[in-house]
C-alpha positions in Angstrom: -0.1 0.1 0.0 0.5 3.5 -0.3 0.4 6.6 1.6 0.6 10.2 1.8 1.0 12.3 4.6 -0.6 16.2 4.2 -0.2 18.6 7.0 -2.1 21.9 7.0 -0.9 24.8 10.1 -4.9 24.8 11.8 -3.3 27.6 14.1 -1.0 29.4 15.7 -0.9 30.7 19.2 2.0 33.3 21.2 3.1 31.1 24.6 4.0 34.5 26.8 7.6 34.5 28.1 8.6 33.6 31.7 11.2 35.7 32.2 13.0 38.5 30.3 16.2 35.8 29.6 13.8 33.5 28.1 13.2 33.4 24.4 9.7 34.8 22.3 8.1 31.6 21.1 4.9 30.0 20.0 2.1 26.8 19.9 1.6 25.3 16.0 -1.5 23.0 15.5 -1.3 21.1 12.2 -4.3 18.7 10.9 -2.6 15.7 9.9 -4.2 13.8 7.0 -3.0 9.6 5.7 -4.7 8.9 3.0 -3.9 6.6 0.6 -2.9 5.9 -3.0 -7.1 6.3 -3.9 -7.2 9.2 -1.7 -9.5 8.0 1.0 -8.1 9.2 4.1 -6.7 6.5 6.2 -6.4 9.0 10.0 -6.9 12.1 11.2 -4.6 13.4 14.2 -3.9 16.8 15.5 0.4 17.5 16.4 1.2 20.6 18.3 4.9 22.0 18.4 5.9 24.2 20.4 8.5 26.5 17.9 10.6 29.5 18.4 9.6 32.9 16.9 12.6 34.6 14.7 11.6 38.0 15.2 12.4 37.4 18.9 12.3 41.0 19.9 8.6 40.4 20.8 8.0 42.1 24.5 5.0 38.9 25.4 
């Protein structure tokens, strides 16, 4: 069987800094759609990742 995976960003949420020394970061929520060779969805999942912001000047 051949499968494919499609990731879609569904939401981005800022995280507050815990201290002045903390890095600016956020949570990204992805929808994961796993499908077979006919295009039928065989699994769906949600993945959350914590990511460092490119712009560290954020004062959150």
